[in-house]
C-alpha positions as CSV (number, residue, x, y, z in Angstrom):
1,M,0.3,-0.1,0.2
2,K,2.5,2.7,-1.6
3,K,-0.1,5.6,-2.0
4,I,-3.5,6.7,0.0
5,L,-5.8,8.9,-1.4
6,V,-7.3,11.6,0.7
7,P,-10.0,13.8,-0.7
8,T,-10.5,16.8,1.3
9,D,-13.2,19.3,1.4
10,F,-12.5,20.4,4.9
11,S,-15.7,19.1,6.5
12,K,-15.9,17.0,9.8
13,P,-16.2,14.3,7.5
14,S,-12.8,14.9,5.9
15,E,-10.7,15.3,8.9
16,Y,-12.2,11.9,9.9
17,A,-11.2,10.2,6.5
18,S,-7.3,12.0,7.4
19,K,-7.5,10.8,10.9
20,L,-8.3,7.4,9.6
21,A,-5.5,7.4,6.7
22,S,-2.5,8.8,8.6
23,E,-3.0,5.8,10.3
24,I,-3.1,3.8,7.9
25,A,0.2,5.9,6.2
26,K,2.1,5.1,9.7
27,K,0.9,1.1,9.5
28,A,2.1,0.5,6.6
29,N,4.5,3.2,5.6
30,S,2.8,5.6,2.8
31,E,2.4,7.5,1.1
32,V,-0.5,9.7,1.4
33,H,-1.6,13.0,-0.9
34,L,-4.1,15.1,0.2
35,L,-6.2,16.2,-2.2
36,H,-8.8,19.5,-2.7
37,M,-11.0,20.0,-6.0
38,I,-12.2,23.7,-6.4
39,E,-16.0,24.4,-8.9
40,L,-14.3,28.4,-9.8
41,P,-16.9,29.5,-11.0
42,T,-15.9,30.4,-15.1
43,G,-15.2,34.5,-14.1
44,I,-12.4,33.3,-12.7
45,L,-11.1,30.9,-15.1
46,D,-11.6,33.3,-18.3
47,M,-10.7,36.3,-16.3
48,G,-12.6,37.6,-20.0
49,A,-14.6,40.0,-20.5
50,G,-17.3,41.0,-17.7
51,S,-15.3,39.1,-15.4
52,N,-16.4,39.2,-11.6
53,F,-13.0,37.8,-11.2
54,S,-10.0,39.5,-10.2
55,I,-6.5,37.7,-11.1
56,P,-4.6,39.2,-7.6
57,E,-8.5,38.1,-6.4
58,S,-8.0,33.9,-7.9
59,M,-4.9,33.8,-6.7
60,L,-5.7,35.3,-3.0
61,Y,-8.0,32.5,-2.3
62,I,-6.2,29.5,-4.1
63,R,-3.4,30.3,-1.8
64,K,-5.7,29.9,0.9
65,V,-6.5,26.9,0.1
66,R,-2.8,25.8,0.1
67,D,-2.6,27.4,3.5
68,R,-5.7,25.0,4.3
69,L,-4.3,21.7,2.9
70,N,-0.8,22.6,4.1
71,D,-2.3,23.3,8.7
72,Y,-3.9,19.8,7.6
73,K,-0.7,18.2,7.1
74,E,0.3,19.7,10.6
75,Q,-3.1,19.1,11.9
76,F,-3.2,15.2,11.0
77,F,-0.1,14.0,9.8
78,P,2.9,14.9,12.5
79,E,4.2,11.7,12.0
80,N,4.3,11.5,8.5
81,N,7.2,12.8,6.6
82,N,5.8,12.1,3.4
83,I,3.1,14.1,2.2
84,K,1.3,15.7,-0.7
85,H,-1.1,17.9,-1.6
86,A,-3.0,19.1,-4.3
87,I,-5.3,21.4,-6.2
88,R,-7.5,20.4,-8.7
89,F,-10.2,22.8,-10.8
90,Q,-12.9,20.2,-11.0
91,S,-16.0,18.5,-10.1
92,P,-15.2,16.2,-7.1
93,Y,-15.6,12.8,-8.8
94,D,-14.2,13.4,-11.6
95,G,-10.8,15.0,-9.8
96,I,-10.6,12.0,-6.8
97,R,-11.0,9.5,-10.0
98,E,-8.4,11.4,-12.2
99,Y,-6.0,11.3,-9.6
100,S,-6.3,8.4,-8.2
101,K,-5.3,7.1,-12.2
102,K,-2.8,10.0,-12.4
103,I,-0.7,9.1,-8.6
104,G,-1.7,5.2,-8.8
105,A,-3.1,5.1,-5.7
106,D,-3.3,2.2,-3.9
107,L,-6.3,3.3,-1.2
108,I,-9.2,5.9,-1.1
109,V,-9.5,7.0,1.8
110,M,-12.8,9.3,2.2
111,G,-15.2,10.7,4.6
112,A,-18.8,10.1,4.3
113,K,-22.3,12.7,4.8
114,G,-25.5,12.1,5.4
115,H,-28.2,12.3,2.4
116,T,-31.6,12.3,2.3
117,E,-33.6,9.3,0.1
118,L,-34.8,12.2,-2.0
119,E,-30.9,13.6,-2.2
120,E,-29.6,10.3,-3.5
121,I,-31.4,10.0,-6.3
122,L,-31.7,13.3,-7.5
123,I,-27.8,14.1,-7.3
124,G,-26.2,11.3,-5.7
125,S,-23.0,11.9,-3.1
126,N,-19.5,12.2,-4.7
127,T,-18.4,9.3,-2.1
128,E,-21.1,6.9,-3.0
129,K,-20.0,7.6,-7.4
130,V,-16.5,6.6,-5.9
131,V,-17.4,3.6,-4.1
132,R,-19.5,1.8,-7.1
133,N,-17.5,3.4,-10.1
134,S,-13.4,3.6,-8.3
135,E,-11.2,0.9,-9.2
136,T,-9.6,1.4,-6.3
137,P,-9.6,0.6,-3.2
138,V,-12.0,2.8,-1.3
139,I,-12.4,2.9,2.7
140,V,-15.1,5.6,4.1
141,T,-15.5,6.6,7.0
142,K,-18.3,8.0,8.9
143,K,-17.0,8.8,12.3
144,D,-14.2,10.0,14.8
145,D,-11.3,7.6,15.3
146,D,-7.8,9.1,16.7
147,N,-6.2,5.4,17.1
148,F,-7.6,3.2,14.1
149,Q,-5.9,-0.7,15.0
150,P,-8.2,-2.7,13.0
151,K,-8.3,-6.0,14.8
152,N,-11.3,-7.7,13.8
153,V,-11.7,-6.9,10.5
154,V,-15.4,-8.8,8.1
155,F,-14.7,-10.0,4.5
156,A,-18.4,-10.3,3.9
157,S,-19.1,-12.1,0.4
158,S,-20.6,-15.3,-1.7
159,F,-17.0,-16.6,-1.9
160,K,-17.0,-16.9,-5.6
161,P,-14.5,-17.3,-7.5
162,N,-14.4,-14.8,-9.5
163,K,-14.2,-12.4,-6.3
164,N,-10.6,-13.6,-5.5
165,K,-8.4,-11.2,-6.4
166,A,-10.2,-8.6,-4.3
167,F,-9.5,-10.7,-1.5
168,E,-6.4,-10.8,-2.6
169,R,-6.2,-6.9,-1.9
170,F,-8.1,-7.0,1.2
171,L,-5.5,-9.8,2.9
172,E,-2.6,-7.1,1.7
173,F,-4.7,-4.3,3.4
174,A,-5.6,-6.9,6.4
175,N,-2.0,-7.8,6.8
176,N,-0.6,-3.8,7.5
177,F,-3.3,-4.8,10.7
178,D,-2.1,-8.6,11.5
179,S,-6.4,-8.3,11.8
180,K,-8.0,-10.9,12.6
181,V,-10.2,-11.8,9.6
182,H,-13.7,-13.2,9.8
183,L,-15.1,-15.0,7.0
184,L,-18.3,-14.2,6.5
185,K,-21.7,-15.3,4.1
186,I,-24.9,-14.4,4.3
187,N,-28.1,-16.2,4.1
188,T,-31.6,-14.6,3.1
189,P,-34.9,-16.7,2.9
190,Q,-34.4,-15.9,-0.8
191,K,-31.1,-17.2,-1.6
192,F,-30.2,-19.3,1.5
193,E,-27.6,-22.6,1.3
194,N,-26.8,-25.0,3.9
195,T,-24.5,-25.1,6.2
196,Q,-21.9,-27.4,5.0
197,E,-22.1,-26.3,2.0
198,T,-21.1,-23.1,2.5
199,N,-18.5,-24.4,4.8
200,N,-16.2,-25.7,2.1
201,R,-17.5,-23.6,-0.3
202,I,-14.5,-21.0,2.2
203,K,-12.8,-23.2,2.5
204,N,-12.0,-23.6,-1.0
205,Y,-12.1,-20.0,-1.6
206,I,-8.9,-19.3,1.0
207,E,-6.6,-22.5,0.6
208,K,-3.9,-21.6,-1.3
209,Y,-4.0,-18.2,1.4
210,N,-2.5,-19.0,3.7
211,L,-4.8,-17.8,6.6
212,K,-4.0,-18.1,10.2
213,N,-6.0,-16.1,12.4
214,Y,-10.0,-16.4,10.8
215,T,-13.3,-17.5,11.7
216,I,-15.8,-19.3,9.2
217,N,-19.2,-17.9,10.0
218,V,-22.4,-18.6,8.5
219,Y,-26.1,-15.7,9.5
220,N,-28.6,-15.9,9.0
221,D,-31.1,-12.6,8.3
222,S,-33.4,-10.9,7.1
223,S,-31.8,-9.3,4.0
224,I,-27.4,-9.0,3.0
225,E,-27.4,-5.4,4.5
226,R,-29.0,-6.0,7.9
227,G,-26.8,-9.3,8.1
228,I,-23.8,-7.6,7.2
229,L,-24.9,-4.8,10.6
230,N,-25.7,-7.3,12.9
231,F,-23.1,-9.9,12.4
232,S,-20.1,-6.7,12.5
233,S,-21.6,-5.7,16.4
234,K,-22.0,-9.3,17.0
235,V,-18.0,-9.6,16.9
236,N,-17.2,-6.2,17.5
237,A,-15.9,-5.6,14.3
238,D,-13.4,-2.3,13.3
239,I,-13.7,-2.1,9.8
240,I,-16.2,-4.1,7.1
241,A,-14.9,-4.8,3.8
242,L,-16.7,-6.4,0.5
243,A,-16.1,-6.5,-3.3
244,T,-18.9,-4.6,-5.1
245,H,-19.8,-4.3,-8.9
246,G,-19.8,-0.7,-9.8
247,R,-23.3,0.2,-11.7
248,S,-24.2,3.1,-13.4
249,G,-26.8,5.9,-14.6
250,L,-30.4,5.2,-12.7
251,S,-29.1,0.6,-12.6
252,H,-28.6,1.4,-8.6
253,I,-31.6,3.1,-7.5
254,F,-34.4,0.3,-9.0
255,N,-31.8,-2.9,-8.1
256,G,-30.5,-1.9,-4.9
257,S,-26.7,-1.5,-3.8
258,I,-25.8,-3.6,-1.0
259,T,-22.7,-1.3,-0.5
260,K,-24.7,1.6,-0.8
261,N,-26.9,0.5,1.6
262,L,-24.7,-0.4,3.6
263,S,-22.2,3.1,3.2
264,K,-25.4,4.7,4.4
265,N,-26.1,2.8,7.7
266,A,-22.8,1.6,8.4
267,I,-20.8,4.0,11.3
268,R,-17.7,1.5,11.3
269,P,-15.1,2.2,8.3
270,M,-16.4,-0.1,5.0
271,L,-14.4,-0.8,2.9
272,T,-15.3,-2.3,-0.7
273,F,-13.0,-3.2,-3.7
274,K,-14.7,-3.4,-7.4
275,I,-14.8,-6.1,-9.5
């Protein structure tokens, strides 16, 4: 985990993400990139006739943003020496996606803001868009945690062979913290599978990875989301990890999304891998 990207808009959720990223970076010896996006009015960019913004005013504005990023470094990353920052003139989602690819980020850490159901359907949230579409693993956090130590980590999956790549990237994260891994398969009334069959599939799935500190769990609940949340609460998980299928357009509204629902409801940080 060489490079961690932390988008920030200087909000409280961004502070939570910065604290979390700082703990991960110290443990994994990672380079951290702070990223702030500015959606400037057209006048600032073209400085043409009739513009309401002068060049000195725009430069002063950008300088203030840069000063805030430097303050962020000192406040949230006092023990990290390898911290970089960038300012991009893009929409948040486009900026995060493109900058992540540019630096070759291994992990994106984001804070989540609350939205109503109506707001999510009409405009979506930048965090939810990144979770659905990012090729880079994403951690979403909604809480303030000054001492992130993920000793109990839940990996929820169907444990089908096509999700091996996501599991391998998850293990890379978990091994940095010597975490206990709780492998979790949720049974629902609509998709039920007997315990023996599930246990055998999970054992075959992890056979080549030489796991040592782990548990295998089959948990019954009314929905996958509720089962993951209830089981994670039962084992006092520090983070929930799962693989996700990206969806675009309006399909995620009508088809539902486990990752989206979890990111809205889970208090624990959530780590996602797109497959």
